[in-house]
Steps between C-alpha positions, in 0.01 A plus 500: 500500500800259510286226340428718204869571447579131535235422242641761267845363534383148426304629196805695373721189530246283318455758223868533447538120497232485227673774308816297511311201354394698184820433309483132586156492350625654181774244478241215541292654225799534272587130560148395426499698174831344391372153581191566300709618205716193521195278490361692202828481312521121543144466376572734206814302414289180498233664285758624248708174485244228516155630411595747227213745558505843352677757721180677631342167602828372656542818709135486609520133594821561698345792682169329575667178613492594865134562577531525877528840665524849366718525194822684558650771288678267258196287438292812456744645246521168315119470482470855374773443237333182383165679470652788301694259279191304415341827367815546288461874430839639605862419476625219729776713653267785571256263666759341722639829613155659562377200696809495709493873571138483610528174699823581679421858581414444868663174600785357699676396180830673448582693175773245420242216526262691282762549234591125507131415466452731207823395333409129528147546364626714219704201379202268513328427175817566297743226401455131522336308782831370644642848552181615668506197731870566584427863569210417727713245681775759552258761628325239725838409649577865558168544681566192705833638613328839586252312712772339695680828546174672613434219754854533637467879522166472675648256744794736578298824518182391679665487845664841439177672395301358790766595747530847365129547514476386865806702604367805328169459686687470828708802417191714413331379822800606710505836333125558545489364858 
């Protein structure tokens, strides 16, 4: 009988430790999404400044540029936007907002990041090429800084979350034992 209790205690501690690791996994996913966006923005800036493709083709090329792995939420939204733009049936602003609301509905992207994405893409296509490149550079720099902040936050919080999970498991085990 004591062995069963001991096995239960160990399982509770491991389960709580795993539960403590869930926020860390979300932070990793968020960092990966931001890095993917940064890469896509650099590619889009290059497409706009040097190649001079039409906007739907430039967005599609930037989103398709990283073939490896499952596309993240930003790449998915950009591919969907490029596809809808190539059809050309609706207003550009309506397309950007609808693609963003559908794509970001169940993701780790914050509402502020969603708004920045939408605001940036609403400014694309209007004005001259230099202003678009400057705007993409500014947004890419903001994303790069957000990546650094997220990595620092993950570094600071990961030990805390793991420790709280393990200590919570030990606490529950003591209460149940």
